[in-house]
C-alpha positions as CSV (number, residue, x, y, z in Angstrom):
1,X,148.1,-55.1,142.9
2,X,149.8,-56.7,140.0
3,X,146.6,-56.9,137.9
4,X,146.2,-53.0,138.7
5,X,149.0,-51.8,136.8
6,X,147.5,-53.3,133.4
7,X,145.1,-51.2,131.2
8,X,141.5,-52.1,130.4
9,X,140.6,-53.0,127.2
10,X,136.8,-52.2,127.8
11,X,134.6,-51.9,124.6
12,X,133.0,-49.1,126.4
13,X,135.9,-46.9,126.2
14,X,138.0,-48.3,123.1
15,X,139.6,-45.2,122.1
16,X,140.7,-43.6,125.5
17,X,144.5,-43.6,126.0
18,X,145.5,-45.2,129.1
19,X,148.6,-45.2,130.9
20,X,150.2,-48.5,131.9
21,X,153.7,-49.3,133.3
22,X,155.6,-52.3,132.0
23,X,154.7,-55.5,133.4
24,X,157.6,-57.5,134.6
25,X,157.4,-61.0,135.2
26,X,160.4,-63.0,136.7
27,X,161.1,-66.9,135.7
28,X,163.5,-69.1,137.1
29,X,165.5,-71.7,135.2
30,X,164.8,-75.4,136.9
31,X,168.2,-76.8,138.2
32,X,169.1,-79.4,140.8
33,X,171.7,-77.3,142.2
34,X,169.1,-74.2,143.2
35,X,170.7,-71.8,145.8
36,X,167.4,-72.3,148.1
37,X,169.5,-70.6,151.1
38,X,170.8,-67.8,149.1
39,X,167.9,-67.3,147.0
40,X,164.2,-67.2,148.5
41,X,161.4,-67.4,146.0
42,X,157.7,-66.7,146.9
43,X,155.6,-66.9,143.8
44,X,152.4,-66.1,146.3
45,X,153.8,-62.9,147.5
46,X,155.5,-62.1,144.1
47,X,158.6,-61.6,146.1
48,X,162.5,-62.7,145.8
49,X,164.8,-62.2,148.6
50,X,168.8,-62.7,148.0
51,X,171.1,-63.3,150.8
52,X,174.6,-63.3,150.1
53,X,177.4,-63.9,152.9
54,X,180.1,-61.6,153.4
55,X,183.5,-62.8,151.8
56,X,185.9,-63.1,154.6
57,X,189.1,-62.2,152.6
58,X,188.0,-58.8,151.9
59,X,189.3,-57.8,155.4
60,X,188.0,-56.1,158.2
61,X,186.3,-53.3,156.7
62,X,183.7,-54.7,154.6
63,X,180.7,-52.9,153.3
64,X,179.4,-55.4,150.6
65,X,175.8,-55.6,150.9
66,X,174.3,-59.0,152.3
67,X,170.5,-58.6,151.5
68,X,168.4,-57.9,148.8
69,X,164.5,-58.0,148.3
70,X,162.4,-57.5,145.0
71,X,158.8,-57.6,144.3
72,X,157.5,-58.0,140.8
73,X,154.1,-58.4,139.1
74,X,154.7,-62.1,138.7
75,X,156.7,-64.8,140.0
76,X,157.3,-68.0,137.5
77,X,159.2,-70.5,139.8
78,X,159.7,-73.8,137.9
79,X,156.8,-72.7,135.6
80,X,155.9,-74.7,132.5
81,X,155.6,-72.9,129.0
82,X,151.9,-73.1,129.1
83,X,151.9,-71.3,132.5
84,X,154.1,-68.8,131.4
85,X,152.2,-68.1,128.4
86,X,148.7,-67.9,130.1
87,X,150.1,-66.0,133.0
88,X,152.0,-63.2,131.0
89,X,151.4,-63.2,127.3
90,X,147.9,-64.1,126.5
91,X,146.2,-61.0,126.7
92,X,148.6,-58.9,125.2
93,X,148.3,-61.3,122.1
94,X,144.6,-60.8,122.4
95,X,144.6,-57.4,122.6
96,X,146.5,-57.1,119.1
97,X,143.5,-58.3,117.3
98,X,141.5,-55.3,119.1
99,X,144.3,-52.6,117.7
100,X,146.4,-52.6,120.7
101,X,150.4,-52.8,119.9
102,X,152.1,-55.3,122.1
103,X,155.9,-56.1,123.0
104,X,157.0,-59.1,125.0
105,X,161.0,-59.1,125.7
106,X,162.7,-61.6,127.5
107,X,166.1,-60.3,129.7
108,X,168.6,-62.2,131.5
109,X,172.4,-63.5,131.7
110,X,173.2,-66.1,129.0
111,X,172.4,-69.5,129.5
112,X,169.3,-68.6,131.6
113,X,166.6,-69.8,129.5
114,X,165.6,-66.8,127.5
115,X,165.6,-68.5,123.9
116,X,163.9,-71.4,125.7
117,X,161.2,-69.4,126.9
118,X,160.6,-67.3,123.6
119,X,161.3,-70.1,120.7
120,X,160.8,-73.5,122.7
121,X,162.3,-76.7,123.3
122,X,163.2,-78.7,120.0
123,X,160.8,-81.7,119.0
124,X,158.6,-81.4,121.8
125,X,155.0,-79.8,121.3
126,X,154.4,-79.3,125.2
127,X,157.9,-77.1,125.3
128,X,156.7,-74.9,122.4
129,X,157.5,-71.3,123.2
130,X,155.9,-68.0,123.5
131,X,156.3,-67.0,119.7
132,X,154.6,-70.0,118.5
133,X,151.6,-69.9,121.0
134,X,151.1,-66.4,120.3
135,X,151.0,-67.2,116.4
136,X,148.4,-69.8,117.5
137,X,146.5,-67.5,119.3
138,X,146.3,-64.8,116.9
139,X,144.8,-66.8,113.8
140,X,142.3,-68.6,116.6
141,X,141.2,-65.0,117.3
142,X,141.3,-64.0,113.7
143,X,139.2,-67.4,112.7
144,X,136.6,-66.5,115.5
145,X,135.8,-63.2,113.6
146,X,134.2,-63.7,110.4
147,X,132.4,-60.6,110.2
148,X,136.1,-58.9,110.3
149,X,138.7,-58.9,107.3
150,X,142.1,-59.4,108.7
151,X,145.7,-58.9,106.8
152,X,148.5,-60.5,108.7
153,X,152.0,-59.8,108.0
154,X,155.7,-60.8,109.5
155,X,159.1,-59.8,109.8
156,X,162.1,-61.1,111.5
157,X,164.8,-58.7,112.5
158,X,168.4,-59.3,113.8
159,X,170.9,-57.2,115.3
160,X,174.4,-58.8,115.2
161,X,177.4,-56.7,116.0
162,X,175.5,-53.6,115.5
163,X,174.3,-54.6,112.1
164,X,170.8,-55.3,110.9
165,X,169.9,-58.5,109.2
166,X,166.8,-59.4,107.7
167,X,166.2,-63.1,108.7
168,X,163.4,-63.7,106.1
169,X,165.4,-62.1,103.4
170,X,166.9,-65.2,101.1
171,X,170.5,-63.7,101.4
172,X,170.0,-61.2,104.2
173,X,172.0,-63.0,106.4
174,X,174.9,-64.4,104.7
175,X,175.7,-61.2,102.5
176,X,176.3,-57.7,103.4
177,X,172.7,-56.8,102.5
178,X,171.9,-56.6,106.2
179,X,173.9,-52.9,105.7
180,X,170.8,-51.7,103.5
181,X,168.5,-52.1,106.2
182,X,167.7,-48.5,108.0
183,X,165.8,-47.8,110.9
184,X,163.5,-44.5,110.4
185,X,161.0,-42.9,112.5
186,X,158.0,-41.2,110.6
187,X,156.1,-38.0,111.5
188,X,154.1,-39.5,114.1
189,X,157.2,-40.6,116.1
190,X,156.7,-44.6,115.1
191,X,159.8,-46.7,114.4
192,X,160.2,-48.6,111.3
193,X,162.9,-50.6,109.5
194,X,163.3,-49.6,106.1
195,X,164.0,-52.4,103.7
196,X,162.7,-55.3,106.2
197,X,160.9,-57.8,104.3
198,X,157.1,-58.3,105.5
199,X,155.7,-61.5,103.8
200,X,152.1,-61.8,104.0
201,X,151.1,-64.6,106.5
202,X,147.6,-66.3,105.3
203,X,147.3,-68.8,108.0
204,X,149.1,-70.6,111.1
205,X,150.9,-72.8,109.2
206,X,152.3,-70.1,106.7
207,X,153.3,-68.0,109.7
208,X,155.0,-70.8,111.3
209,X,157.1,-71.7,108.3
210,X,158.3,-67.9,108.2
211,X,159.3,-68.4,111.9
212,X,161.2,-71.7,111.2
213,X,162.8,-70.2,108.3
214,X,164.0,-67.0,110.4
215,X,165.1,-69.3,113.3
216,X,167.6,-71.4,111.2
217,X,169.4,-67.8,110.1
218,X,169.9,-66.9,113.6
219,X,173.6,-66.5,114.7
220,X,174.6,-68.9,117.6
221,X,177.6,-70.3,119.0
222,X,179.0,-72.0,122.3
223,X,181.0,-71.3,125.1
224,X,181.3,-72.5,128.8
225,X,177.7,-71.4,130.0
226,X,175.9,-72.3,126.9
227,X,175.9,-74.8,124.2
228,X,173.7,-72.7,122.0
229,X,174.2,-69.1,123.0
230,X,172.5,-66.4,121.0
231,X,174.8,-64.1,119.7
232,X,172.3,-61.3,118.5
233,X,169.0,-59.8,119.4
234,X,166.2,-61.0,117.7
235,X,162.8,-59.2,117.1
236,X,160.0,-61.0,115.6
237,X,157.0,-58.8,114.6
238,X,153.5,-60.0,113.7
239,X,151.6,-57.0,111.9
240,X,147.5,-57.2,112.1
241,X,145.3,-55.2,110.0
242,X,141.6,-55.5,110.3
243,X,138.5,-53.9,109.1
244,X,134.7,-54.6,109.6
245,X,133.1,-56.4,106.7
246,X,129.4,-55.1,108.1
247,X,130.0,-51.9,109.2
248,X,132.0,-48.8,107.7
249,X,135.1,-50.4,106.0
250,X,136.8,-47.1,105.5
251,X,138.3,-47.3,109.4
252,X,140.9,-49.9,109.8
253,X,142.7,-51.1,112.9
254,X,146.4,-51.8,112.6
255,X,148.5,-53.2,115.4
256,X,151.7,-55.1,115.7
257,X,153.2,-57.7,118.3
258,X,157.0,-57.2,119.1
259,X,158.7,-60.8,120.5
260,X,161.9,-59.8,121.3
261,X,164.6,-62.3,122.2
262,X,167.6,-60.2,123.9
263,X,170.9,-61.9,123.9
264,X,172.3,-62.6,127.4
265,X,174.7,-60.5,129.2
266,X,177.8,-62.3,129.6
267,X,181.0,-62.1,132.1
268,X,184.1,-62.9,130.3
269,X,185.7,-64.3,133.6
270,X,183.0,-67.2,133.5
271,X,182.5,-67.8,129.7
272,X,186.5,-67.7,128.8
273,X,185.7,-66.3,125.2
274,X,188.2,-65.3,122.9
275,X,188.3,-64.3,119.5
276,X,185.0,-63.8,117.4
277,X,182.8,-64.7,120.3
278,X,184.5,-62.3,122.7
279,X,184.0,-59.5,120.0
280,X,180.1,-60.5,120.0
281,X,180.1,-60.5,124.0
282,X,181.6,-56.8,123.6
283,X,178.5,-56.0,121.3
284,X,175.9,-57.7,123.2
285,X,177.0,-55.9,126.7
286,X,177.3,-52.8,125.2
287,X,173.8,-52.7,123.7
288,X,172.4,-54.2,126.9
289,X,174.0,-51.1,128.6
290,X,172.5,-48.5,126.5
291,X,169.4,-50.4,126.9
292,X,169.6,-49.9,130.9
293,X,170.5,-46.1,130.3
294,X,167.4,-45.7,128.4
295,X,165.3,-47.4,131.0
296,X,166.8,-45.5,133.6
297,X,166.1,-42.2,131.7
298,X,162.6,-43.2,131.0
299,X,162.0,-44.3,134.8
300,X,163.4,-40.6,136.1
301,X,160.4,-37.9,136.0
302,X,163.0,-35.1,135.7
303,X,164.6,-36.7,132.4
304,X,163.5,-34.9,128.8
305,X,166.0,-36.5,126.9
306,X,165.9,-40.6,126.6
307,X,168.9,-41.8,124.4
308,X,167.4,-44.1,122.1
309,X,169.6,-43.4,119.3
310,X,172.7,-44.8,121.2
311,X,172.4,-48.5,119.9
312,X,170.5,-50.3,117.2
313,X,168.6,-52.4,119.9
314,X,167.2,-49.3,121.4
315,X,166.2,-47.2,118.5
316,X,164.1,-50.3,117.3
317,X,162.6,-50.5,120.9
318,X,161.5,-46.8,121.0
319,X,157.8,-47.6,120.5
320,X,157.8,-50.4,123.1
321,X,159.5,-48.3,126.0
322,X,157.6,-45.3,126.9
323,X,155.7,-45.3,123.4
324,X,152.1,-46.4,122.5
325,X,152.4,-50.1,123.4
326,X,151.5,-52.5,126.3
327,X,154.9,-54.0,127.2
328,X,155.8,-57.2,129.4
329,X,159.3,-58.0,130.3
330,X,160.3,-61.8,131.3
331,X,163.4,-61.5,133.4
332,X,165.3,-65.2,133.3
333,X,167.5,-66.1,136.3
334,X,169.7,-68.7,136.7
335,X,169.2,-69.8,140.5
336,X,172.4,-71.4,141.4
337,X,175.1,-70.0,143.9
338,X,177.9,-69.6,141.1
339,X,175.3,-67.0,139.1
340,X,174.1,-65.1,142.2
341,X,175.9,-61.8,140.8
342,X,174.5,-61.9,137.4
343,X,171.0,-62.7,139.3
344,X,171.1,-59.7,141.3
345,X,172.0,-57.5,138.4
346,X,169.0,-58.9,136.4
347,X,166.8,-58.5,139.4
348,X,167.6,-54.8,139.7
349,X,167.2,-54.2,136.3
350,X,164.0,-55.6,136.2
351,X,162.7,-53.3,139.0
352,X,163.7,-50.3,137.2
353,X,162.0,-51.6,134.2
354,X,158.7,-51.7,136.3
355,X,158.8,-47.6,136.6
356,X,158.8,-47.4,132.9
357,X,155.0,-46.3,132.0
358,X,153.4,-46.2,128.4
359,X,150.6,-44.8,127.0
360,X,148.4,-47.4,125.4
361,X,145.8,-46.4,122.6
362,X,143.7,-48.1,120.0
363,X,145.7,-47.7,116.6
364,X,142.9,-46.5,114.0
365,X,143.7,-45.2,110.7
366,X,141.5,-44.4,107.9
367,X,141.6,-46.0,104.2
368,X,142.3,-42.9,101.9
369,X,140.9,-44.7,98.8
370,X,138.0,-45.7,100.7
371,X,137.5,-42.3,102.3
372,X,137.2,-40.8,98.7
373,X,135.0,-43.7,97.4
374,X,132.3,-43.0,100.5
375,X,132.6,-39.4,99.9
376,X,131.7,-39.5,96.0
377,X,128.6,-41.6,97.1
378,X,127.7,-39.1,99.8
379,X,127.8,-36.3,97.2
380,X,126.0,-38.1,94.9
381,X,123.3,-38.8,96.9
382,X,123.1,-35.2,98.4
383,X,122.5,-34.2,94.9
384,X,119.9,-36.6,94.1
385,X,118.2,-35.6,97.4
386,X,118.5,-31.9,96.0
387,X,117.0,-32.7,92.8
388,X,114.0,-34.2,94.4
389,X,113.7,-31.2,96.8
390,X,113.7,-28.7,93.6
391,X,111.3,-30.9,91.6
392,X,108.7,-30.5,94.4
393,X,109.2,-26.9,94.8
394,X,108.8,-26.2,91.2
395,X,112.3,-25.2,90.6
396,X,113.2,-27.3,87.9
397,X,115.9,-24.9,86.1
398,X,118.0,-25.4,89.3
399,X,121.5,-27.1,88.4
400,X,124.4,-28.0,90.8
401,X,127.1,-28.7,88.7
402,X,130.1,-26.3,88.1
403,X,129.2,-23.5,85.3
404,X,130.2,-24.3,81.9
405,X,131.8,-21.4,79.6
406,X,128.6,-20.8,77.6
407,X,126.9,-20.5,81.0
408,X,129.5,-18.1,82.6
409,X,129.0,-15.8,79.4
410,X,125.4,-15.7,79.7
411,X,125.6,-14.7,83.1
412,X,127.8,-12.0,82.5
413,X,125.5,-10.5,79.9
414,X,122.7,-10.5,82.1
415,X,124.8,-8.6,85.0
416,X,126.0,-6.2,82.5
417,X,122.1,-5.9,81.5
418,X,121.5,-5.3,85.0
419,X,124.2,-2.7,85.9
420,X,123.0,-0.5,83.0
421,X,119.5,-0.5,84.6
422,X,117.6,-2.6,81.5
423,X,117.0,-5.4,84.0
424,X,115.4,-4.8,87.4
425,X,116.5,-7.9,89.3
426,X,119.0,-11.0,89.3
427,X,118.0,-14.1,90.0
428,X,119.1,-15.9,93.2
429,X,119.0,-19.8,92.6
430,X,121.5,-21.4,95.1
431,X,124.8,-20.9,96.7
432,X,126.6,-21.7,93.3
433,X,124.7,-19.1,91.5
434,X,125.6,-16.3,94.1
435,X,129.3,-17.5,93.8
436,X,129.5,-17.2,90.4
437,X,127.5,-13.9,90.3
438,X,129.9,-12.5,92.3
439,X,132.8,-14.0,90.4
440,X,131.5,-12.6,87.1
441,X,130.9,-9.0,89.0
442,X,134.5,-9.3,89.9
443,X,135.6,-9.8,86.2
444,X,133.9,-6.9,84.6
445,X,135.2,-4.1,87.5
446,X,138.6,-5.7,86.8
447,X,138.6,-5.4,82.9
448,X,136.8,-2.0,83.7
449,X,139.6,-0.7,85.7
450,X,142.1,-2.0,83.6
451,X,140.8,-0.4,80.2
452,X,140.9,3.0,82.2
453,X,144.2,2.6,83.1
454,X,145.3,1.8,79.3
455,X,143.2,4.7,77.9
456,X,143.5,7.8,80.5
457,X,141.6,10.9,79.1
458,X,141.5,14.3,80.2
459,X,138.4,15.8,82.1
460,X,137.2,12.1,83.2
461,X,137.0,10.9,80.0
462,X,138.7,7.5,81.4
463,X,135.9,7.4,84.1
464,X,133.4,7.5,81.4
465,X,135.1,5.0,79.5
466,X,135.4,2.7,82.3
467,X,131.8,3.3,83.0
468,X,130.7,2.6,79.5
469,X,132.7,-0.7,79.6
470,X,130.6,-2.3,82.6
471,X,127.2,-0.6,81.3
472,X,126.5,2.5,83.2
473,X,127.3,6.3,83.3
474,X,129.9,7.4,85.8
475,X,128.4,10.9,85.8
476,X,125.0,9.8,86.3
477,X,122.5,10.1,89.3
478,X,124.6,11.0,92.4
479,X,127.8,11.7,90.4
480,X,129.6,8.8,92.2
481,X,130.7,6.7,89.3
482,X,132.1,3.3,90.2
483,X,131.4,4.4,93.8
484,X,127.8,4.5,93.1
485,X,127.7,0.9,92.1
């Protein structure tokens, strides 16, 4: 059933738009104090049951809910980083090279393992996160396609206290330069961050260096639940452009992969945060609340307006939620008894996220410069074919270039001769010749009418003058003047 929610990447229908629900996977944080009685995890059935005992101190009338049941696309219980990547992200990474947009975001309370999932552990190659693995697989796919030219770029955006910062900018984090970044929406509804650096990454090594550079600039702090808590939302984006080296090069595939590490929701009663850390927690919880409002609006089929612009985070994720993107969310939970309230909140939000549907299609863009060059070559070839056809038909005098001033004057004189009756027929050579003949006829008639208006004479002498200008007698046969023409 979970696989049925994914869209097809079949080559037989590469341009078909496919509606796809957001895929949601739940990952549990390994802990020795796992609440097995209250939290029943069944990976085979893809279900999680939560059982909470009623608090006897709440009195006789106690309507607190005791049992919760959740079902998701995938359950990752005590799973390794290899398993998480293979089961949730690998297919999205491969589809990026095929021209599809993708987004992977991690969500959950503080200390649940979101940053570990996305970035990985320190100094352990096996514990590397989803970002390094995605970079490796993208360049593996790129190197496996020698018949295709690729251009890979990266950006690393941080949203800290509702301010945008460029983690790849030399001074973007330490100065006010982050305020220069601006979220803009183009005519097609696509979201871009104006001013965000997007350096080229020519190899896996260059891409990893950019990732590590951005990681060193992230805002982190310590509180009672997490010794290295992320104090901001971070979005690392990998942009991939490709075009064939052997087929038509004017068609370009362009896609992007957003890897989103959301800051964790916090309860101040547990973190005991104060000062600047408390202020950061307020901004984090506020932006996550706006994210939940957007998800609720997208899940409600009767809602027309989705409040994406309420926060920088939701505005940046507009393409990923309900747009042209293949999206997966990894919900991280901390399965200890003391964290059950946050676990239920995370699982409830993840259930609502499963109702969000995206419309996925390959991103094809035509290169204007190459198109112009292609059309110029086609015109040149067509002219050569016409010249060959005319030569075989004995029409050597036919030309297809625009008329020169001398040719226009010659044609105008020939038309006047034809109007006066001295010439029986006008040669019809090609469409170009017909169009220019009509154009010269129009000019002659307009000049005649202007001359008649400028020199009015009694008794029809003005009409006679106009007729003389175009080369015929307005009182001739039929007496209809210009109308006879």
